[in-house]
LUMVO-276286 format. One record per residue (C-alpha): residue in one letter; x, y, z; chain. Coordinates in pm, whole numbers. Example, Ala and Ser with C-alpha at 12.3 -4.5 7.8 and 13.67 -1.06 7.14 Angstrom:
BEGIN
r=A, X=1230, Y=-450, Z=780, c=A
r=S, X=1367, Y=-106, Z=714, c=A
// end
This chain:
BEGIN
r=M, X=-1589, Y=5450, Z=13340, c=A
r=K, X=-1596, Y=5479, Z=12964, c=A
r=W, X=-1537, Y=5120, Z=12849, c=A
r=V, X=-1814, Y=4860, Z=12833, c=A
r=Y, X=-1728, Y=4510, Z=12739, c=A
r=A, X=-2029, Y=4417, Z=12522, c=A
r=M, X=-1989, Y=4066, Z=12396, c=A
r=Y, X=-2100, Y=3706, Z=12404, c=A
r=L, X=-2473, Y=3747, Z=12343, c=A
r=N, X=-2562, Y=3418, Z=12182, c=A
r=F, X=-2361, Y=3114, Z=12281, c=A
r=R, X=-2508, Y=2766, Z=12298, c=A
r=I, X=-2610, Y=2608, Z=12625, c=A
r=S, X=-2358, Y=2353, Z=12753, c=A
r=K, X=-2197, Y=2255, Z=13078, c=A
r=Y, X=-1951, Y=2540, Z=13014, c=A
r=S, X=-2218, Y=2806, Z=12970, c=A
r=V, X=-2222, Y=2892, Z=13338, c=A
r=V, X=-1847, Y=2935, Z=13336, c=A
r=A, X=-1871, Y=3154, Z=13029, c=A
r=A, X=-2145, Y=3365, Z=13190, c=A
r=V, X=-1934, Y=3421, Z=13500, c=A
r=L, X=-1642, Y=3521, Z=13282, c=A
r=I, X=-1855, Y=3770, Z=13091, c=A
r=I, X=-1981, Y=3933, Z=13409, c=A
r=T, X=-1637, Y=3964, Z=13565, c=A
r=T, X=-1492, Y=4098, Z=13243, c=A
r=I, X=-1733, Y=4392, Z=13267, c=A
r=C, X=-1511, Y=4507, Z=13551, c=A
r=F, X=-1286, Y=4642, Z=13276, c=A
r=S, X=-1523, Y=4934, Z=13246, c=A
r=V, X=-1412, Y=5074, Z=13580, c=A
r=M, X=-1041, Y=5031, Z=13518, c=A
r=Y, X=-980, Y=5215, Z=13193, c=A
r=S, X=-1061, Y=5602, Z=13213, c=A
r=G, X=767, Y=4847, Z=11149, c=A
r=F, X=800, Y=4595, Z=11111, c=A
r=Y, X=858, Y=4267, Z=10942, c=A
r=P, X=989, Y=4087, Z=11244, c=A
r=S, X=1141, Y=3744, Z=11223, c=A
r=N, X=1425, Y=3564, Z=11389, c=A
r=S, X=1656, Y=3669, Z=11108, c=A
r=Q, X=1550, Y=4035, Z=11085, c=A
r=S, X=1793, Y=4317, Z=11143, c=A
r=V, X=1783, Y=4443, Z=11498, c=A
r=A, X=2043, Y=4701, Z=11427, c=A
r=S, X=2078, Y=4980, Z=11520, c=A
r=I, X=1976, Y=5198, Z=11779, c=A
r=S, X=2237, Y=5457, Z=11854, c=A
r=S, X=2439, Y=5492, Z=12170, c=A
r=E, X=2235, Y=5806, Z=12235, c=A
r=S, X=1919, Y=5594, Z=12238, c=A
r=D, X=2084, Y=5352, Z=12477, c=A
r=T, X=2149, Y=5643, Z=12711, c=A
r=K, X=1820, Y=5827, Z=12684, c=A
r=G, X=1601, Y=5522, Z=12645, c=A
r=V, X=1391, Y=5365, Z=12372, c=A
r=E, X=1030, Y=5469, Z=12328, c=A
r=L, X=801, Y=5166, Z=12322, c=A
r=P, X=428, Y=5180, Z=12245, c=A
r=I, X=234, Y=4870, Z=12350, c=A
r=V, X=-108, Y=4783, Z=12207, c=A
r=M, X=-358, Y=4586, Z=12415, c=A
r=Y, X=-602, Y=4351, Z=12242, c=A
r=H, X=-845, Y=4106, Z=12396, c=A
r=S, X=-1095, Y=3925, Z=12178, c=A
r=M, X=-1176, Y=3928, Z=11808, c=A
r=L, X=-1490, Y=3804, Z=11633, c=A
r=K, X=-1630, Y=3830, Z=11283, c=A
r=D, X=-1992, Y=3868, Z=11398, c=A
r=T, X=-2054, Y=4243, Z=11397, c=A
r=K, X=-2327, Y=4208, Z=11662, c=A
r=L, X=-2068, Y=4084, Z=11911, c=A
r=Q, X=-1803, Y=4344, Z=11839, c=A
r=G, X=-1747, Y=4635, Z=12075, c=A
r=Q, X=-1490, Y=4809, Z=12290, c=A
r=F, X=-1295, Y=4494, Z=12371, c=A
r=V, X=-1400, Y=4276, Z=12077, c=A
r=I, X=-1262, Y=4378, Z=11740, c=A
r=D, X=-1308, Y=4252, Z=11388, c=A
r=P, X=-1015, Y=4031, Z=11278, c=A
r=A, X=-998, Y=4248, Z=10966, c=A
r=K, X=-900, Y=4543, Z=11184, c=A
r=F, X=-616, Y=4343, Z=11333, c=A
r=E, X=-494, Y=4267, Z=10982, c=A
r=E, X=-513, Y=4637, Z=10898, c=A
r=D, X=-297, Y=4707, Z=11204, c=A
r=L, X=-35, Y=4455, Z=11090, c=A
r=K, X=-27, Y=4603, Z=10741, c=A
r=Y, X=22, Y=4948, Z=10889, c=A
r=L, X=315, Y=4827, Z=11097, c=A
r=K, X=481, Y=4675, Z=10794, c=A
r=D, X=427, Y=4982, Z=10580, c=A
r=N, X=558, Y=5221, Z=10846, c=A
r=G, X=879, Y=5051, Z=10952, c=A
r=Y, X=776, Y=4911, Z=11291, c=A
r=T, X=918, Y=4590, Z=11436, c=A
r=T, X=715, Y=4386, Z=11683, c=A
r=I, X=905, Y=4266, Z=11988, c=A
r=T, X=841, Y=4048, Z=12293, c=A
r=V, X=917, Y=4062, Z=12664, c=A
r=S, X=1224, Y=3848, Z=12604, c=A
r=D, X=1358, Y=4117, Z=12371, c=A
r=L, X=1314, Y=4379, Z=12643, c=A
r=V, X=1482, Y=4162, Z=12904, c=A
r=D, X=1773, Y=4096, Z=12667, c=A
r=Y, X=1808, Y=4469, Z=12605, c=A
r=V, X=1814, Y=4562, Z=12974, c=A
r=Y, X=1992, Y=4262, Z=13124, c=A
r=N, X=2207, Y=4125, Z=12842, c=A
r=N, X=2306, Y=4436, Z=12646, c=A
r=K, X=2128, Y=4320, Z=12329, c=A
r=K, X=1999, Y=4574, Z=12079, c=A
r=L, X=1640, Y=4669, Z=12008, c=A
r=P, X=1512, Y=4753, Z=11659, c=A
r=K, X=1481, Y=5114, Z=11551, c=A
r=K, X=1099, Y=5138, Z=11580, c=A
r=P, X=989, Y=4873, Z=11830, c=A
r=I, X=628, Y=4804, Z=11920, c=A
r=M, X=464, Y=4532, Z=12126, c=A
r=L, X=126, Y=4368, Z=12060, c=A
r=T, X=-38, Y=4205, Z=12362, c=A
r=F, X=-350, Y=3990, Z=12405, c=A
r=D, X=-506, Y=3949, Z=12748, c=A
r=D, X=-700, Y=3644, Z=12876, c=A
r=G, X=-606, Y=3387, Z=12609, c=A
r=Y, X=-933, Y=3357, Z=12420, c=A
r=Y, X=-969, Y=3078, Z=12165, c=A
r=N, X=-1037, Y=3337, Z=11896, c=A
r=N, X=-678, Y=3459, Z=11941, c=A
r=Y, X=-569, Y=3118, Z=11814, c=A
r=L, X=-842, Y=3101, Z=11549, c=A
r=Y, X=-806, Y=3450, Z=11399, c=A
r=A, X=-500, Y=3636, Z=11530, c=A
r=Y, X=-243, Y=3358, Z=11515, c=A
r=P, X=-277, Y=3290, Z=11138, c=A
r=L, X=-238, Y=3664, Z=11073, c=A
r=L, X=74, Y=3680, Z=11289, c=A
r=E, X=219, Y=3399, Z=11078, c=A
r=K, X=111, Y=3565, Z=10754, c=A
r=Y, X=279, Y=3894, Z=10837, c=A
r=K, X=570, Y=3741, Z=11028, c=A
r=C, X=474, Y=3940, Z=11333, c=A
r=K, X=518, Y=3864, Z=11704, c=A
r=A, X=268, Y=3905, Z=11988, c=A
r=V, X=245, Y=3840, Z=12361, c=A
r=I, X=-55, Y=3638, Z=12479, c=A
r=S, X=-132, Y=3623, Z=12852, c=A
r=P, X=-387, Y=3351, Z=12928, c=A
r=I, X=-583, Y=3294, Z=13248, c=A
r=G, X=-445, Y=2963, Z=13373, c=A
r=Y, X=-772, Y=2834, Z=13517, c=A
r=Y, X=-961, Y=2872, Z=13189, c=A
r=S, X=-687, Y=2707, Z=12985, c=A
r=D, X=-708, Y=2416, Z=13229, c=A
r=L, X=-1087, Y=2410, Z=13198, c=A
r=Y, X=-1109, Y=2419, Z=12820, c=A
r=S, X=-823, Y=2172, Z=12779, c=A
r=K, X=-1049, Y=1917, Z=12948, c=A
r=S, X=-1356, Y=2001, Z=12740, c=A
r=T, X=-1475, Y=1766, Z=12468, c=A
r=D, X=-1711, Y=2027, Z=12323, c=A
r=T, X=-1642, Y=2208, Z=11998, c=A
r=P, X=-1470, Y=2534, Z=12095, c=A
r=S, X=-1669, Y=2854, Z=12048, c=A
r=P, X=-1498, Y=3165, Z=11912, c=A
r=S, X=-1734, Y=3369, Z=12132, c=A
r=Y, X=-1629, Y=3247, Z=12473, c=A
r=S, X=-1387, Y=2953, Z=12472, c=A
r=H, X=-1027, Y=2991, Z=12583, c=A
r=C, X=-710, Y=2846, Z=12432, c=A
r=T, X=-613, Y=2498, Z=12540, c=A
r=W, X=-260, Y=2422, Z=12653, c=A
r=E, X=-203, Y=2241, Z=12324, c=A
r=Q, X=-302, Y=2550, Z=12127, c=A
r=L, X=-86, Y=2775, Z=12343, c=A
r=K, X=206, Y=2537, Z=12301, c=A
r=E, X=163, Y=2537, Z=11923, c=A
r=M, X=165, Y=2916, Z=11909, c=A
r=Q, X=461, Y=2939, Z=12144, c=A
r=N, X=661, Y=2690, Z=11937, c=A
r=S, X=592, Y=2888, Z=11619, c=A
r=G, X=813, Y=3174, Z=11738, c=A
r=Y, X=538, Y=3427, Z=11672, c=A
r=V, X=374, Y=3411, Z=12015, c=A
r=E, X=522, Y=3457, Z=12361, c=A
r=I, X=323, Y=3355, Z=12670, c=A
r=Q, X=314, Y=3561, Z=12990, c=A
r=N, X=140, Y=3531, Z=13329, c=A
r=H, X=-208, Y=3682, Z=13376, c=A
r=S, X=-283, Y=3501, Z=13706, c=A
r=Y, X=-427, Y=3153, Z=13755, c=A
r=N, X=-775, Y=3257, Z=13862, c=A
r=M, X=-785, Y=3620, Z=13973, c=A
r=H, X=-1057, Y=3736, Z=13735, c=A
r=S, X=-1352, Y=3608, Z=13936, c=A
r=Q, X=-1263, Y=3636, Z=14304, c=A
r=N, X=-1551, Y=3761, Z=14519, c=A
r=G, X=-1471, Y=4097, Z=14666, c=A
r=R, X=-1146, Y=4138, Z=14474, c=A
r=L, X=-1082, Y=4319, Z=14147, c=A
r=G, X=-798, Y=4135, Z=13979, c=A
r=I, X=-519, Y=4109, Z=14234, c=A
r=K, X=-614, Y=4434, Z=14408, c=A
r=Q, X=-615, Y=4420, Z=14787, c=A
r=K, X=-960, Y=4378, Z=14943, c=A
r=K, X=-1094, Y=4637, Z=15179, c=A
r=G, X=-1000, Y=4537, Z=15532, c=A
r=E, X=-763, Y=4262, Z=15416, c=A
r=S, X=-437, Y=4252, Z=15607, c=A
r=S, X=-114, Y=4304, Z=15419, c=A
r=D, X=8, Y=3955, Z=15507, c=A
r=K, X=-315, Y=3786, Z=15396, c=A
r=Y, X=-315, Y=3986, Z=15076, c=A
r=K, X=41, Y=3898, Z=14984, c=A
r=E, X=-22, Y=3532, Z=15065, c=A
r=A, X=-334, Y=3518, Z=14848, c=A
r=I, X=-184, Y=3670, Z=14537, c=A
r=T, X=145, Y=3487, Z=14580, c=A
r=Q, X=-35, Y=3153, Z=14587, c=A
r=D, X=-242, Y=3229, Z=14279, c=A
r=I, X=38, Y=3375, Z=14067, c=A
r=S, X=279, Y=3099, Z=14171, c=A
r=K, X=19, Y=2838, Z=14075, c=A
r=A, X=-1, Y=2998, Z=13732, c=A
r=Q, X=378, Y=2995, Z=13698, c=A
r=N, X=395, Y=2629, Z=13794, c=A
r=T, X=119, Y=2544, Z=13549, c=A
r=F, X=299, Y=2724, Z=13265, c=A
r=K, X=616, Y=2534, Z=13349, c=A
r=E, X=430, Y=2203, Z=13346, c=A
r=K, X=214, Y=2256, Z=13038, c=A
r=L, X=441, Y=2472, Z=12821, c=A
r=E, X=788, Y=2392, Z=12955, c=A
r=Y, X=835, Y=2764, Z=12983, c=A
r=T, X=856, Y=3018, Z=13266, c=A
r=P, X=694, Y=3359, Z=13200, c=A
r=Q, X=909, Y=3662, Z=13277, c=A
r=A, X=628, Y=3918, Z=13299, c=A
r=F, X=307, Y=3960, Z=13496, c=A
r=V, X=6, Y=4121, Z=13331, c=A
r=Y, X=-227, Y=4274, Z=13591, c=A
r=P, X=-588, Y=4154, Z=13551, c=A
r=F, X=-803, Y=4460, Z=13478, c=A
r=G, X=-489, Y=4666, Z=13533, c=A
r=A, X=-572, Y=4666, Z=13904, c=A
r=L, X=-298, Y=4677, Z=14166, c=A
r=S, X=-232, Y=4792, Z=14521, c=A
r=D, X=61, Y=4956, Z=14698, c=A
r=S, X=239, Y=4626, Z=14772, c=A
r=S, X=152, Y=4445, Z=14448, c=A
r=E, X=480, Y=4521, Z=14276, c=A
r=E, X=671, Y=4405, Z=14582, c=A
r=V, X=515, Y=4062, Z=14539, c=A
r=I, X=569, Y=4059, Z=14163, c=A
r=K, X=939, Y=4136, Z=14203, c=A
r=A, X=975, Y=3883, Z=14485, c=A
r=L, X=838, Y=3619, Z=14247, c=A
r=S, X=1125, Y=3701, Z=14007, c=A
r=F, X=920, Y=3865, Z=13733, c=A
r=K, X=1136, Y=4101, Z=13530, c=A
r=A, X=847, Y=4306, Z=13388, c=A
r=S, X=485, Y=4393, Z=13454, c=A
r=F, X=201, Y=4542, Z=13249, c=A
r=I, X=-86, Y=4768, Z=13346, c=A
r=C, X=-364, Y=4937, Z=13146, c=A
r=E, X=-260, Y=5301, Z=13157, c=A
r=E, X=-227, Y=5449, Z=12811, c=A
r=K, X=124, Y=5587, Z=12777, c=A
r=I, X=440, Y=5555, Z=12572, c=A
r=N, X=698, Y=5360, Z=12770, c=A
r=V, X=1063, Y=5461, Z=12781, c=A
r=I, X=1289, Y=5158, Z=12815, c=A
r=T, X=1634, Y=5228, Z=12957, c=A
r=K, X=1912, Y=5015, Z=13102, c=A
r=D, X=1744, Y=5065, Z=13439, c=A
r=K, X=1568, Y=4738, Z=13530, c=A
r=D, X=1279, Y=4930, Z=13685, c=A
r=S, X=1188, Y=5068, Z=13343, c=A
r=L, X=1036, Y=4726, Z=13263, c=A
r=Y, X=773, Y=4747, Z=13537, c=A
r=L, X=425, Y=4899, Z=13515, c=A
r=L, X=441, Y=4919, Z=13137, c=A
r=G, X=145, Y=5108, Z=12992, c=A
r=R, X=-65, Y=4991, Z=12699, c=A
r=F, X=-304, Y=5145, Z=12446, c=A
r=I, X=-640, Y=4967, Z=12423, c=A
r=R, X=-739, Y=4876, Z=12069, c=A
r=T, X=-1116, Y=4925, Z=12034, c=A
r=N, X=-1334, Y=4830, Z=11742, c=A
r=Q, X=-1458, Y=5186, Z=11700, c=A
r=M, X=-1125, Y=5345, Z=11607, c=A
r=T, X=-950, Y=5311, Z=11275, c=A
r=T, X=-596, Y=5183, Z=11245, c=A
r=K, X=-476, Y=5535, Z=11167, c=A
r=E, X=-650, Y=5673, Z=11477, c=A
r=L, X=-485, Y=5407, Z=11693, c=A
r=F, X=-133, Y=5467, Z=11567, c=A
r=N, X=-170, Y=5845, Z=11566, c=A
r=K, X=-160, Y=5812, Z=11946, c=A
r=F, X=205, Y=5712, Z=11916, c=A
r=Q, X=317, Y=6002, Z=11701, c=A
// end
């Protein structure tokens, strides 16, 4: 009950304004759901001991959403890009290495090593400002991140001829492809259009909805997203990121049946990754708010 997504106050009127308004309203649902370094393809991934392989590797995951320079639009889920840069500097100075879902899958399934102090940076929803502000900083600091776009909005804004707005636009498929090809961004599934379904919070089961109808509904949506990623990005996501962190008793059954090897929720916790495949599901994440300092954020991991 403590998070309020206060953003998007002054965007220009266009044929996409209604869509943006709907998105803003549904995003407020976040408020009810939340109670280093120097990575590159050539970096050393040495070196966790056999003891770590046995006991597991601790993995903090940070959850970002949107970032804007206008201080009037910043809030719980909208941070200043300068804060993101401060986070990246901290990671570099303190020996962290950013990793992706593929690194986790390789560790669990293919016996690859993880770096000594791994951390994962994730961005939900695929806002255009991730491309505009976060992506150049990832390149600058040679850092990796996982971006999970909403398929419907990437479709929508890929068709738009309007100038994209940092306040509300979403990444186009071309922008997502560019970031993916850079090696600094990995794309994962955040549903095709499960952020604005009447009577449903994310992919959570509706009250009175039968189990069969529920599984059919979310399977169709998530599969549509997977097929769209394959078509537009020539890539198949390996992880599902729960919209609003909302799930029901049978949600994970569907996610596993769809061959996802990992899933992400919004519970703040340090994850322990072992050789057990189930350790990759229901991964918790720490929300990065604009109010906290970089030191306050990373003190949660100590």
